C-alpha positions in Angstrom: 98.9 129.9 125.4 102.3 129.2 126.8 105.3 129.8 124.8 106.4 126.5 125.7 104.2 125.4 122.9 106.9 126.7 120.4 109.8 125.0 122.3 111.5 122.3 120.0 113.8 121.0 122.5 114.6 117.3 122.1 113.4 116.9 118.8 115.3 116.4 115.5 114.6 118.4 112.2 115.7 117.0 108.7 115.8 119.9 106.1 116.5 119.1 102.6 118.4 121.3 100.5 119.7 123.2 103.5 123.5 123.9 102.8 122.4 127.5 101.6 119.5 130.0 101.1 116.0 129.3 102.7 116.9 125.7 103.8 119.9 126.9 105.7 117.9 129.9 107.2 115.2 127.6 108.4 117.8 125.0 109.9 119.4 127.9 111.8 115.9 129.0 113.3 114.8 125.6 114.2 118.0 125.1 116.0 117.4 128.4 117.8 114.1 127.0 118.9 115.9 123.9 120.6 115.9 121.3 117.7 118.7 119.2 116.6 119.5 119.7 113.0 120.0 117.3 110.3 121.2 119.1 107.0 120.7 117.5 103.8 122.0 118.1 100.3 124.1 116.5 97.7 127.5 118.3 97.9 129.4 116.9 100.9 131.5 119.8 101.1 128.9 122.3 101.2 127.1 120.3 103.8 130.2 120.1 105.9 130.7 124.0 105.6 126.9 124.8 106.7 127.2 122.4 109.5 130.4 123.9 110.7 128.7 127.5 110.5 125.7 126.0 112.5 127.7 124.5 115.1 126.0 122.7 118.2 124.0 119.4 117.7 124.2 119.2 113.9 124.4 116.1 111.7 124.7 116.0 107.9 122.7 113.4 105.8 124.0 113.6 102.0 121.5 112.0 99.6 119.7 113.0 96.4 116.2 113.8 97.2 115.0 113.0 93.8 116.4 109.1 94.2 113.5 107.1 95.8 116.0 104.2 96.9 118.7 106.4 98.1 116.2 108.6 100.1 114.8 105.4 102.0 118.3 103.9 102.6 119.5 107.3 103.9 116.4 107.9 106.3 116.2 104.3 107.3 119.7 104.0 108.2 119.5 107.4 110.1 116.6 106.3 112.1 118.1 103.0 112.9 121.6 104.5 113.8 121.0 108.0 115.3 117.4 108.1 116.3 113.9 109.6 115.2 113.4 112.4 112.6 110.5 114.2 114.3 110.5 117.2 111.9 110.7 117.4 108.2 111.2 120.3 106.0 110.9 119.5 102.2 112.9 122.5 101.0 114.8 121.1 98.1 114.1 122.7 94.9 115.2 124.5 91.6 113.9 127.1 89.2 114.6 127.3 85.3 113.3 130.5 83.5 112.3 130.3 79.6 109.4 131.3 77.9 106.8 128.4 77.9 107.0 127.9 74.1 110.6 127.3 74.3 110.9 125.5 77.6 113.3 122.5 77.3 111.8 119.1 78.0 114.7 118.2 80.0 114.4 121.2 82.3 110.7 120.3 82.7 111.6 116.8 83.7 114.2 118.1 86.3 111.5 120.5 87.6 109.2 117.6 88.3 111.8 115.6 89.9 113.3 118.3 92.2 110.4 120.2 93.2 107.5 117.6 93.2 108.9 114.2 93.3 111.4 114.8 96.0 108.6 116.0 98.4 107.0 112.5 97.8 110.1 110.5 98.4 111.4 112.1 101.5 107.8 112.7 102.8 106.9 109.1 102.6 110.3 107.9 103.9 110.1 110.0 107.0 106.1 109.6 107.5 106.7 105.8 107.7 108.8 106.2 110.9 106.6 109.1 112.3 103.4 107.0 111.9 104.9 104.2 113.8 105.4 106.9 116.7 102.1 108.4 116.3 103.5 112.1 115.7 105.5 114.0 113.4 105.6 117.4 111.6 106.0 117.7 107.7 106.6 121.2 106.2 106.7 121.5 102.6 108.2 124.6 100.8 105.7 125.8 98.4 105.8 129.4 96.9 104.1 132.6 95.9 103.8 130.8 92.7 101.6 128.2 94.4 99.0 130.8 93.7 100.2 133.1 91.0 102.0 132.8 87.7 104.5 135.2 86.0 105.9 134.9 82.5 109.0 132.5 81.9 108.2 130.0 84.8 104.9 128.4 84.0 106.6 124.7 84.8 107.9 126.0 88.1 104.4 127.3 88.8 103.0 124.1 88.1 105.4 122.2 90.6 104.6 124.6 93.3 100.7 124.2 92.9 101.3 120.6 93.0 103.4 121.0 96.3 100.3 122.8 98.0 98.1 119.8 96.7 100.4 117.1 97.8 100.6 118.8 101.1 96.8 118.5 101.4 96.9 114.7 100.4 99.6 114.0 103.0 97.4 115.6 105.7 94.2 113.8 104.5 96.1 110.2 104.8 98.3 110.9 107.7 96.5 113.1 110.1 94.7 110.1 111.8 98.3 108.8 112.7 99.0 112.1 114.5 101.0 113.9 111.8 100.5 117.4 110.8 101.5 118.2 107.3 101.5 121.8 106.1 103.0 124.2 103.4 105.1 127.3 103.7 104.9 129.6 100.8 107.4 132.3 100.5 106.9 135.3 98.4 110.0 137.0 96.7 113.1 136.5 99.0 116.7 137.4 98.3 118.2 134.0 98.1 120.8 132.4 95.7 117.7 131.0 93.6 116.8 134.6 93.0 120.1 136.0 92.5 119.4 137.0 88.9 116.1 139.0 89.9 117.7 140.7 92.8 120.6 141.7 90.5 117.9 143.2 88.0 117.2 146.7 89.0 113.9 146.6 86.8 112.7 143.5 88.4 113.3 144.9 91.9 111.8 148.1 91.0 108.7 146.4 89.8 108.6 143.9 92.8 108.9 146.9 95.3 105.9 148.6 93.7 103.8 145.3 93.4 104.4 144.1 97.0 102.5 146.0 99.7 105.4 145.8 102.0 107.4 147.5 99.3 110.6 145.2 99.6 112.2 141.9 99.0 111.8 139.5 101.9 114.6 138.5 104.1 115.0 134.7 104.7 114.9 135.1 108.6 111.2 136.3 108.2 110.2 132.6 107.3 111.6 131.4 110.6 108.6 132.2 113.0 106.0 130.5 110.6 108.3 127.4 110.4 108.8 127.2 114.2 104.9 127.5 114.4 104.4 124.6 112.0 107.0 122.4 113.5 106.0 122.8 117.1 102.9 121.7 119.5 101.4 125.2 118.7 100.1 124.0 115.4 98.5 120.5 116.8 95.3 121.2 114.9 96.7 122.9 111.8 96.6 120.5 109.0 97.0 120.4 105.1 97.1 124.1 104.9 99.8 126.4 103.1 100.7 129.6 104.8 101.9 132.6 102.5 104.7 134.8 103.9 104.8 137.2 100.9 104.6 140.9 102.2 101.1 140.8 100.9 101.5 140.1 97.2 98.8 137.6 97.0 96.4 139.6 98.9 96.4 142.7 96.5 96.1 143.5 92.7 
């Protein structure tokens, strides 16, 4: 197998929620593999700072991924004015930790919109253009909670299970048009979303014992799989979710 299969030169990748954390790390990794990068988020100041840090061929495309009409306008406008989006990474997401019996209804709704609806909205908007071109890559960011649950995050677990099944649905509908749609499921990584857990010595000690690798993941360790799923190397990989979790889903 030629290493050129992993070369993303000449392709453009849109990563939602990419001004920090996993999204920014994946943007940086895809850029290193040759892709032109489009950063997305709602905070223009944070996006501009992230773009400046990346340097090179980087664009910003601010929109609210939970707003169907705003997504369509932004994606269609970019395609018309700037060119094709060849790779989409649906990374936008949020967390809310509360025991299920006390979980606020408004937080539940926000989780569904941010973690599930955004994948549909941005995925559909980009896929319509990809279908016309007969090729495209969609990578949906799932989670270790796609397969496992833990106390206090039941609705989040629900959303990430839905992401994996929506990924299967995307592949089932769109593979015939030349699209590959797959999921990437991180385990426990040191990110802003997990800042409270990283700062909790008791939780970190539990995690190190529970994870066969014995540590938190580093966001850079997600990059290789993302490049694989974004490249020609995964041309017959469709509808699957790859877990990158230090072995936590493999062990009791």
